C-alpha positions, 0 to 999 in steps of 0.5 A, a space after each residue: 282861756 288858757 291852753 295846756 301842752 298838746 304836743 312836742 315835735 321832735 324832728 329827726 333824720 331817722 324816725 325808727 332810730 330815734 323811736 328806738 332810743 325813746 323805747 330804750 328809755 322805757 317809753 312805748 312808741 306807736 307804729 309809723 303814721 304817714 301824712 299826705 304832705 311827706 312827713 311821717 311820725 311815731 307818737 309817744 302818748 302821755 296823759 293828755 299830751 304826746 311827743 311827735 317824733 317826726 321825719 321828713 320821709 318823702 320830701 318829693 311830696 312837698 309842693 309849692 313855695 310854702 310859707 311860715 305855717 306850712 308844716 312840711 316846708 317848715 320842717 324840711 327847711 328847719 332840718 336843712 338849716 339847723 339839723 335835728 331837734 325840738 322844732 315846735 310846741 303845740 298847745 291844746 285848743 277847744 276851738 281853733 277858730 276862736 283862737 285864730 280871732 284871739 291871735 289876730 287881735 293880739 297881733 301875732 296871727 293873721 293866718 288861716 285855720 288849717 284843717 286836715 285828717 289822716 288815718 290812724 290806728 287803734 290799739 287793736 290795729 284797726 284803722 280810725 279816722 283822725 281830724 284836726 284844726 290848727 290855728 297858728 300864731 308866730 313872732 316874726 323874729 322867731 323863725 326857728 320854732 313852729 308855734 300853734 294850737 291844735 283842736 282834735 276833731 275826733 279825740 275818741 280816735 286818738 286818745 286810747 286808755 287801752 295803750 300800754 303804760 310806759 315802762 319808765 313811769 312817765 305820765 306827762 310832759 311837765 314843761 317846755 323850755 325855750 331860750 332867748 337872749 331877752 325872755 321878757 321881750 317874748 312875754 306878750 307873745 307867751 301871753 297870747 299863745 298860752 292864754 295866761 294873762 300874767 306869766 310869772 317872772 323869775 330871775 331866770 326868765 318868764 314862766 306860764 303855768 298852763 293847765 297841762 305843763 309849764 312853758 318857760 323862756 330862759 336865757 342861754 346861760 342858766 339853761 346851760 347851768 340847768 341842763 349841762 349843754 349850751 342851747 342852740 342859738 337863733 334869733 328870737 325863741 328856740 325850743 330847747 328842752 322838754 321835761 317829763 315827770 311821773 314815777 321817779 323810781 321807775 324813771 331812774 331804773 329805766 334810764 339806768 337800764 337803758 345804757 343811754 348816757 344821762 346827767 343828773 342835774 337839779 333833780 332831773 336825769 338829762 339826756 341829749 338825743 337827736 339834737 334835743 334835751 330830754 329831762 326826766 324828773 326824779 325828785 318826786 314820787 308822782 
């Protein structure tokens, strides 16, 4: 079963400042949510996916030694090691336990399913109970990216059609772009994670076209040519850019009005913000 993009994690030091930048770009950003393990987030909800702007706001709540699948420990350590940036990509799961079995069989799993919940808010301001099951997989050589899948157990309390649309016309995350020195070295991991048996090979790397956005691994030099910035380097995979799509005219107008510097490259408006590359497609109308 193939798995589309569920959400992007953008780790920052100042949650409200980063949210303000997203708002200037024309995104509607939710109010602050708090996790019991010390991280806080604000959400940019799209059509079936979202951006999680994340801050390690209460590090004193992070207990114990953690491990490679500890959300709070990973992000505290990522921030200390790398600074701000795109720290994780989460794909959608219909059955976290079945996905765990698949990841274990492929040789990239071996981690328990993690169940947790928190209270969220409906558009009318009332509280709603949220629950999630997470199944992790990991490449040992890719320590600077968190990779897992998420099953929403109370989706009716998370996805709201009543939320305001984004002023900039963005409707979806159309792509997630990773960099690596040798993209084909990660092809089997990409297959296991996305459920796409035959990722497409290109001159730039490998691409899995999922039901909700593409997941691409490319070399650092073509990435620099495409986005105008050298990607941060890590051993293994590094999550380097997220691509958004929607109404191209509205996107162009919103970015122009934002006052935020953007380069137009290859049909995208490219913005470098808080350690991340945010690319908004402007070469299509829908």
